[in-house]
C-alpha positions in Angstrom: 1.4 -18.6 11.2 1.8 -15.3 12.9 1.3 -12.0 10.9 5.0 -11.3 10.7 5.6 -14.8 9.3 3.0 -14.3 6.7 4.4 -10.9 5.8 7.9 -12.3 5.5 6.6 -15.1 3.2 4.5 -12.7 1.1 7.3 -10.3 0.4 10.3 -12.7 0.4 10.8 -12.4 -3.4 10.6 -8.6 -3.2 7.6 -8.8 -5.6 4.0 -9.9 -5.4 1.9 -10.5 -8.5 -1.5 -8.8 -8.9 -4.1 -10.9 -10.7 -7.0 -8.7 -12.0 -9.0 -10.3 -14.8 -12.3 -10.1 -16.6 -13.3 -13.6 -15.8 -12.7 -16.3 -13.2 -11.1 -18.6 -15.8 -8.8 -15.9 -17.0 -7.7 -15.2 -13.4 -7.1 -18.9 -12.8 -5.0 -19.2 -16.0 -3.0 -16.1 -15.1 -2.3 -17.3 -11.6 -1.3 -20.7 -12.9 1.2 -19.1 -15.3 2.7 -16.9 -12.6 3.0 -19.8 -10.1 4.6 -22.0 -12.8 7.1 -19.1 -13.4 8.2 -19.3 -9.8 6.3 -16.4 -8.3 5.2 -17.4 -4.8 3.0 -14.4 -3.7 -0.2 -13.6 -5.6 -2.9 -11.0 -4.9 -6.3 -11.8 -6.4 -8.1 -8.5 -6.9 -11.7 -8.5 -5.7 -12.7 -6.6 -8.9 -12.3 -10.0 -10.6 -15.5 -12.0 -10.9 -15.7 -14.8 -8.4 -12.4 -13.6 -6.9 -13.2 -15.1 -3.5 -13.7 -18.5 -5.1 -10.3 -18.1 -6.8 -8.7 -17.3 -3.4 -10.3 -20.3 -1.8 -9.3 -22.7 -4.6 -5.7 -21.5 -4.8 -5.2 -21.4 -1.1 -6.5 -25.0 -0.7 -4.5 -26.4 -3.6 -1.2 -24.7 -2.9 -1.1 -24.8 0.8 2.3 -23.4 2.0 3.8 -23.5 -1.5 2.5 -20.0 -2.2 1.0 -17.1 -0.3 -2.4 -16.1 -1.7 -3.8 -12.7 -0.8 -6.8 -10.6 -1.7 -6.5 -7.1 -3.2 -8.8 -4.1 -3.7 -10.2 -4.7 -0.2 -12.2 -1.6 0.5 -14.1 -2.2 3.8 -14.4 -4.4 6.8 -17.1 -6.6 5.2 -14.9 -7.3 2.2 -11.9 -7.9 4.5 -13.9 -10.5 6.6 -15.1 -12.3 3.5 -11.5 -12.4 2.1 -10.2 -13.9 5.3 -13.0 -16.4 5.4 -12.1 -17.4 1.8 -8.5 -18.1 2.8 -6.7 -14.9 2.0 -3.3 -14.8 3.8 -2.9 -11.0 3.4 -5.1 -8.1 2.4 -4.2 -5.2 0.1 -6.1 -2.0 -0.5 -5.7 1.0 -2.7 -6.9 3.2 0.2 -6.3 3.6 3.9 -9.3 2.3 5.9 -9.0 1.6 9.6 -11.7 -1.1 9.6 -9.9 -3.1 7.0 -6.7 -3.1 9.2 -8.7 -4.0 12.3 -10.5 -6.8 10.6 -7.4 -8.3 9.1 -5.6 -8.1 12.4 -8.5 -9.5 14.4 -8.0 -12.8 12.5 -4.2 -12.7 12.3 -3.9 -11.5 8.7 -1.5 -8.8 7.6 -2.8 -5.7 5.9 -1.1 -3.5 3.3 -3.2 -0.3 2.9 -2.8 2.2 0.1 -1.1 5.5 0.7 0.2 8.3 -1.5 1.7 10.9 1.0 4.0 10.8 4.0 1.1 11.9 6.2 -0.9 8.8 5.1 2.1 6.6 5.6 2.5 7.7 9.2 -1.2 7.3 9.8 -1.1 3.8 8.4 1.6 2.8 10.8 -0.3 4.4 13.7 -3.3 2.2 12.7 -1.0 -0.9 12.7 -0.4 -1.5 9.0 2.1 -4.3 8.4 3.4 -2.4 5.3 2.1 0.4 3.1 1.2 0.2 -0.6 2.4 3.3 -2.4 -0.4 3.8 -5.0 -0.2 4.6 -7.7 3.5 4.3 -8.0 3.4 5.9 -11.4 2.5 9.2 -9.8 5.9 9.2 -8.1 9.6 8.4 -8.8 12.0 6.1 -7.0 14.0 9.2 -6.0 10.8 10.5 -4.2 10.8 7.4 -2.1 14.5 7.8 -1.3 13.7 11.3 0.1 10.7 10.1 2.1 12.6 7.3 3.7 15.4 9.6 4.7 12.8 11.1 7.1 10.8 7.9 7.7 13.4 5.0 7.5 11.0 2.7 9.5 8.5 2.8 6.7 8.0 -0.6 4.8 6.8 0.6 1.4 5.3 -1.5 -1.5 5.1 0.6 -4.7 2.3 -0.6 -6.9 0.5 0.6 -10.0 2.6 1.3 -13.0 5.7 -0.6 -11.8 7.5 -2.2 -14.7 10.3 -4.8 -15.1 12.8 -1.9 -15.6 11.6 0.3 -12.8 11.1 -2.4 -10.2 14.8 -2.7 -9.3 15.0 1.1 -9.1 12.2 1.1 -6.5 14.0 -1.7 -4.5 17.3 0.2 -4.6 15.4 3.3 -3.4 14.3 1.4 -0.3 11.1 -0.3 -1.1 10.8 -3.7 0.5 8.8 -5.2 -2.4 6.8 -4.1 -5.5 3.4 -5.1 -6.7 3.1 -5.9 -10.4 0.2 -6.8 -12.7 0.3 -7.3 -16.4 3.8 -6.0 -16.6 4.8 -9.3 -15.0 2.1 -11.7 -16.3 1.6 -10.6 -19.9 2.6 -13.2 -22.6 2.8 -17.0 -22.9 4.2 -19.3 -20.2 7.8 -19.3 -21.5 7.8 -15.5 -21.8 6.5 -15.0 -18.3 8.9 -17.6 -16.9 11.9 -15.9 -18.4 10.7 -12.5 -17.3 10.1 -13.6 -13.7 13.4 -15.4 -13.5 15.3 -12.3 -14.8 13.3 -10.0 -12.5 14.0 -12.0 -9.3 17.7 -11.8 -10.0 17.6 -8.1 -10.7 15.6 -7.4 -7.5 18.1 -9.3 -5.4 21.0 -7.4 -7.1 19.2 -4.1 -6.4 19.5 -4.7 -2.6 22.2 -7.3 -2.0 22.2 -8.7 1.6 19.3 -6.4 2.7 16.4 -8.2 4.3 13.0 -7.9 2.6 11.7 -6.0 5.7 13.5 -3.6 8.0 13.3 -2.7 11.7 11.6 -5.4 13.8 11.0 -7.4 10.7 14.7 -8.1 10.4 13.7 -11.1 12.6 12.5 -12.6 9.3 16.1 -13.3 8.2 17.1 -17.0 8.2 
Protein backbone atom coordinates (compact mmCIF):
# COMPACT_ATOMS: atom_id res chain seq x y z
CA UNK A 1 0.00 0.00 0.00
CA UNK A 2 1.10 3.56 -0.70
CA UNK A 3 1.43 6.09 2.13
CA UNK A 4 -1.75 7.90 1.12
CA UNK A 5 -3.66 4.61 1.13
CA UNK A 6 -2.43 3.79 4.62
CA UNK A 7 -3.28 7.29 5.82
CA UNK A 8 -6.77 6.97 4.40
CA UNK A 9 -7.31 3.63 6.14
CA UNK A 10 -5.82 4.79 9.45
CA UNK A 11 -8.07 7.86 9.63
CA UNK A 12 -11.17 6.52 7.88
CA UNK A 13 -13.25 6.37 11.08
CA UNK A 14 -12.13 9.86 12.12
CA UNK A 15 -10.70 8.33 15.30
CA UNK A 16 -7.67 6.20 16.11
CA UNK A 17 -7.28 4.51 19.47
CA UNK A 18 -4.16 4.94 21.60
CA UNK A 19 -3.08 1.92 23.61
CA UNK A 20 -0.68 2.85 26.40
CA UNK A 21 -0.49 0.24 29.15
CA UNK A 22 1.66 -0.86 32.05
CA UNK A 23 2.16 -4.41 30.75
CA UNK A 24 2.12 -6.30 27.47
CA UNK A 25 -0.86 -8.40 28.56
CA UNK A 26 -2.84 -5.31 29.51
CA UNK A 27 -2.07 -3.74 26.14
CA UNK A 28 -3.14 -6.88 24.30
CA UNK A 29 -6.41 -7.04 26.24
CA UNK A 30 -7.14 -3.36 25.58
CA UNK A 31 -6.40 -3.75 21.88
CA UNK A 32 -8.65 -6.80 21.67
CA UNK A 33 -11.50 -4.93 23.37
CA UNK A 34 -11.18 -1.95 21.01
CA UNK A 35 -10.99 -4.12 17.91
CA UNK A 36 -14.01 -6.12 19.03
CA UNK A 37 -15.83 -2.80 19.49
CA UNK A 38 -15.27 -1.99 15.82
CA UNK A 39 -12.29 0.37 16.02
CA UNK A 40 -10.03 -0.27 13.03
CA UNK A 41 -7.00 1.93 13.77
CA UNK A 42 -4.81 1.42 16.83
CA UNK A 43 -1.63 3.16 17.93
CA UNK A 44 0.52 1.11 20.32
CA UNK A 45 2.60 3.53 22.38
CA UNK A 46 6.28 2.63 22.65
CA UNK A 47 6.08 3.51 26.34
CA UNK A 48 4.27 0.19 26.78
CA UNK A 49 6.55 -2.72 27.75
CA UNK A 50 7.23 -4.98 24.75
CA UNK A 51 5.28 -2.56 22.55
CA UNK A 52 7.07 -3.68 19.38
CA UNK A 53 6.13 -7.29 20.05
CA UNK A 54 2.51 -6.18 20.40
CA UNK A 55 2.71 -4.32 17.08
CA UNK A 56 4.15 -7.40 15.37
CA UNK A 57 1.54 -9.76 16.80
CA UNK A 58 -1.43 -7.53 16.00
CA UNK A 59 -0.19 -6.71 12.50
CA UNK A 60 0.37 -10.38 11.70
CA UNK A 61 -2.94 -11.59 13.14
CA UNK A 62 -5.16 -8.83 11.76
CA UNK A 63 -3.67 -8.27 8.32
CA UNK A 64 -5.79 -5.73 6.46
CA UNK A 65 -8.67 -5.91 8.95
CA UNK A 66 -7.11 -3.14 11.03
CA UNK A 67 -4.31 -0.59 10.76
CA UNK A 68 -1.76 -0.93 13.55
CA UNK A 69 0.62 1.96 14.19
CA UNK A 70 3.29 2.85 16.71
CA UNK A 71 3.09 5.89 18.96
CA UNK A 72 5.55 7.93 21.04
CA UNK A 73 8.15 7.48 18.31
CA UNK A 74 10.86 9.96 19.30
CA UNK A 75 13.79 9.36 16.96
CA UNK A 76 14.95 7.70 13.79
CA UNK A 77 16.11 4.54 15.55
CA UNK A 78 12.72 4.02 17.17
CA UNK A 79 11.02 4.74 13.86
CA UNK A 80 13.07 2.06 12.07
CA UNK A 81 12.39 -0.50 14.78
CA UNK A 82 8.66 0.26 14.65
CA UNK A 83 8.58 -0.13 10.88
CA UNK A 84 10.51 -3.41 11.11
CA UNK A 85 7.98 -4.60 13.71
CA UNK A 86 5.15 -4.03 11.24
CA UNK A 87 3.81 -0.59 12.21
CA UNK A 88 1.73 0.86 9.37
CA UNK A 89 2.00 4.45 10.64
CA UNK A 90 4.10 6.38 13.14
CA UNK A 91 2.90 8.96 15.65
CA UNK A 92 5.06 11.25 17.78
CA UNK A 93 4.37 13.84 20.50
CA UNK A 94 7.12 16.00 18.97
CA UNK A 95 8.35 17.20 15.59
CA UNK A 96 11.49 15.33 14.55
CA UNK A 97 12.71 15.42 10.95
CA UNK A 98 14.48 12.08 11.19
CA UNK A 99 11.31 10.28 12.28
CA UNK A 100 9.54 11.62 9.19
CA UNK A 101 12.44 10.77 6.89
CA UNK A 102 12.73 7.24 8.28
CA UNK A 103 9.02 6.52 8.00
CA UNK A 104 8.87 7.85 4.46
CA UNK A 105 11.98 5.95 3.43
CA UNK A 106 10.00 2.76 4.01
CA UNK A 107 6.63 3.99 2.76
CA UNK A 108 5.08 4.58 6.20
CA UNK A 109 3.07 7.74 6.97
CA UNK A 110 4.12 9.88 9.92
CA UNK A 111 1.96 12.09 12.15
CA UNK A 112 4.33 14.29 14.23
CA UNK A 113 3.27 16.30 17.26
CA UNK A 114 2.79 20.06 17.02
CA UNK A 115 1.28 22.76 19.20
CA UNK A 116 1.60 26.00 17.20
CA UNK A 117 0.88 27.17 13.64
CA UNK A 118 4.63 27.60 13.11
CA UNK A 119 5.25 23.96 13.98
CA UNK A 120 2.34 22.92 11.76
CA UNK A 121 3.83 24.65 8.74
CA UNK A 122 7.26 23.23 9.50
CA UNK A 123 5.78 19.74 9.73
CA UNK A 124 4.24 20.07 6.28
CA UNK A 125 7.54 21.37 4.91
CA UNK A 126 9.20 18.23 6.27
CA UNK A 127 6.57 16.08 4.54
CA UNK A 128 4.29 15.09 7.44
CA UNK A 129 1.21 13.19 6.27
CA UNK A 130 -0.89 14.84 9.02
CA UNK A 131 -0.06 16.63 12.26
CA UNK A 132 -0.94 15.58 15.78
CA UNK A 133 -2.10 18.57 17.84
CA UNK A 134 -0.70 17.70 21.26
CA UNK A 135 -1.86 18.09 23.88
CA UNK A 136 -5.30 18.96 22.58
CA UNK A 137 -6.38 19.78 26.13
CA UNK A 138 -4.21 22.92 25.95
CA UNK A 139 -6.42 24.23 23.15
CA UNK A 140 -10.08 24.54 22.26
CA UNK A 141 -11.87 23.46 19.06
CA UNK A 142 -12.51 27.14 18.32
CA UNK A 143 -8.72 27.64 18.25
CA UNK A 144 -8.47 25.05 15.49
CA UNK A 145 -11.23 26.79 13.55
CA UNK A 146 -9.21 30.01 13.61
CA UNK A 147 -5.96 28.30 12.65
CA UNK A 148 -7.53 26.45 9.75
CA UNK A 149 -9.01 29.69 8.43
CA UNK A 150 -5.39 30.67 7.72
CA UNK A 151 -4.12 27.13 7.03
CA UNK A 152 -7.02 25.25 5.40
CA UNK A 153 -4.60 22.70 3.93
CA UNK A 154 -3.56 21.49 7.39
CA UNK A 155 -4.70 17.91 8.27
CA UNK A 156 -4.91 18.04 12.07
CA UNK A 157 -5.31 15.17 14.57
CA UNK A 158 -6.11 16.51 18.08
CA UNK A 159 -4.79 14.09 20.69
CA UNK A 160 -4.33 14.24 24.45
CA UNK A 161 -7.36 15.00 26.57
CA UNK A 162 -9.94 14.39 23.82
CA UNK A 163 -13.17 13.02 25.25
CA UNK A 164 -16.26 11.39 23.77
CA UNK A 165 -18.07 14.72 24.12
CA UNK A 166 -15.30 16.92 22.72
CA UNK A 167 -14.32 14.63 19.82
CA UNK A 168 -17.27 15.66 17.59
CA UNK A 169 -16.50 19.32 18.36
CA UNK A 170 -12.94 18.86 17.09
CA UNK A 171 -14.19 17.19 13.91
CA UNK A 172 -16.73 19.97 13.36
CA UNK A 173 -13.90 22.49 13.81
CA UNK A 174 -11.99 20.91 10.93
CA UNK A 175 -9.92 18.08 12.43
CA UNK A 176 -9.63 15.09 10.12
CA UNK A 177 -9.54 12.66 13.04
CA UNK A 178 -8.91 12.51 16.79
CA UNK A 179 -6.69 10.29 18.90
CA UNK A 180 -8.25 8.84 22.05
CA UNK A 181 -6.86 6.72 24.86
CA UNK A 182 -8.66 5.68 28.04
CA UNK A 183 -11.56 7.99 27.22
CA UNK A 184 -12.39 5.43 24.54
CA UNK A 185 -11.09 2.16 26.01
CA UNK A 186 -12.08 2.39 29.68
CA UNK A 187 -14.65 -0.13 30.90
CA UNK A 188 -15.77 -3.66 30.05
CA UNK A 189 -16.30 -4.95 26.52
CA UNK A 190 -20.00 -4.07 26.37
CA UNK A 191 -19.34 -0.54 27.63
CA UNK A 192 -16.54 0.05 25.14
CA UNK A 193 -18.58 -1.41 22.28
CA UNK A 194 -21.53 0.91 22.98
CA UNK A 195 -19.24 3.93 23.46
CA UNK A 196 -17.39 3.24 20.21
CA UNK A 197 -20.58 2.72 18.20
CA UNK A 198 -22.11 5.94 19.52
CA UNK A 199 -18.89 7.87 18.94
CA UNK A 200 -18.51 6.76 15.32
CA UNK A 201 -22.05 7.94 14.57
CA UNK A 202 -21.44 11.30 16.26
CA UNK A 203 -18.16 11.83 14.39
CA UNK A 204 -19.84 11.18 11.06
CA UNK A 205 -22.67 13.56 11.95
CA UNK A 206 -20.15 16.25 12.92
CA UNK A 207 -18.88 16.44 9.33
CA UNK A 208 -21.49 14.87 7.04
CA UNK A 209 -20.22 14.21 3.55
CA UNK A 210 -16.75 15.60 4.29
CA UNK A 211 -13.88 13.26 3.41
CA UNK A 212 -11.61 12.27 6.29
CA UNK A 213 -8.74 14.09 4.56
CA UNK A 214 -8.73 17.28 2.51
CA UNK A 215 -6.79 18.66 -0.44
CA UNK A 216 -4.95 16.00 -2.42
CA UNK A 217 -6.21 13.40 0.04
CA UNK A 218 -9.72 13.85 -1.37
CA UNK A 219 -8.53 11.14 -3.75
CA UNK A 220 -9.23 8.83 -0.81
CA UNK A 221 -12.98 9.07 -1.39
CA UNK A 222 -14.63 5.94 -2.75
